[in-house]
N, C-alpha and C positions, 0 to 999 in steps of 0.2 A: 506542314510546319516548315518554315524557312530555317535553313542551317547553313552556316558558313564554316568550312573546315580549313584548317591550316596545316595540312601535312603532319598530323600527329602531334602538333603543338598548339599553343594558343596564339601563335604568331603566323602571319603569312610568310612565304619563303621569298628570298631574293635569288635572282638568277641572271645569267648572261644572255639567255635566249628563251624562246618559246618553241616547244615541240610542234612541228607543222601538222602532225597527225592528230594529236590530242588537244592542242591549244593550251597545254599545261606547261609548267616550268621545265626547261632543259638547262643542263649545266648549272645546277644549284650551287651557289657560292655566297659567302658573306664578305669577301674581300675583292675589290675591283681596282682597276688601274685608271688613272686619269684619261688614258687613251682608249678605254673601252667605249664602244659607240653608244651602248645603252645599258641601263641598269633596270631590270624588271622586278616587280613585286607581284606575286601570284597567290590567289586563294581559290579553293574549290567551293563554289556556291551551289546549293541544292534547294529545289522547291521554292523558287522565288517567282513573284508575279511581275507582269508587265508594269512598268512605272517605278519599280524598285530602284532607288538611287544608291549607287556604290560610290564611296569617296575614299580617297587616300591622302594622307598628310605626310609629306616628307619634311624632315628638319635636321638641323645640325650645322655646325661650323659656319654660322652667320647666313644660313640658307633656310628658307621656308617656302613650301609650295603645296597647294591643294589642287587635286584633279577630281573630277566626277564623271560618271557615266550612268545613264539611265537605261534600264532594260526596256527593249521595245516589244518583248513578248514573254509569256510565261515560259519557264525552263525547269526541267527536272534536275538537270546538272549542267554546269558550265564552269570552266576555269576562267576567272576574271583576272585580268592583268592590266597594269599600268606601267609606264616606264618614264625614266628621265634620261637625258643625254648630257653627260658630264661636260663635254666640250662646249656645247651650245649654251649651257647654263653657267659656264665659267666656274664650275665647282672647284674647290680646293681640296687638297689631301686632308683627311681627317675622319672623324667618327660621325655617323649619321643614324637616324632611325626613320622608320616608315610604319604608319598605322593605317589599317584598312577598316572601313565600317560600312554597314548597310542594314536596313531594317531594324535599327535599334541595337544591333550587335557590333561591338568594337573589338578589334584584336588588341593584344598586348603589342607593344612596339617590336618590330624586327630590327635588330641592329646590323649595320654593315659599315665597312671601312673602305675609304678610297685612298690608295697609296700613290 
């Protein structure tokens, strides 16, 4: 059975980086600076099949973006992450949300702030 876990909540976590050993969130935070190079969103996905499409929707402060990734093999467990680059996307200071979904399961939005 496919399960997507969100670190003991119904939301994925936002972070400043990815742990190189586990591939999961490192430096979990919900407040970022405009100068931060990347903002990550991470979820722990389990028991998914090849072809599962993971999508993420970023929104807030006159910004909206969707990204997708399709699994290329069956996995028992994998941390799935996406990121945005505030400077590249010319993001403004303000409040944002990000929602992750896959296999008919959607998270509640994770809120974050850029200062």
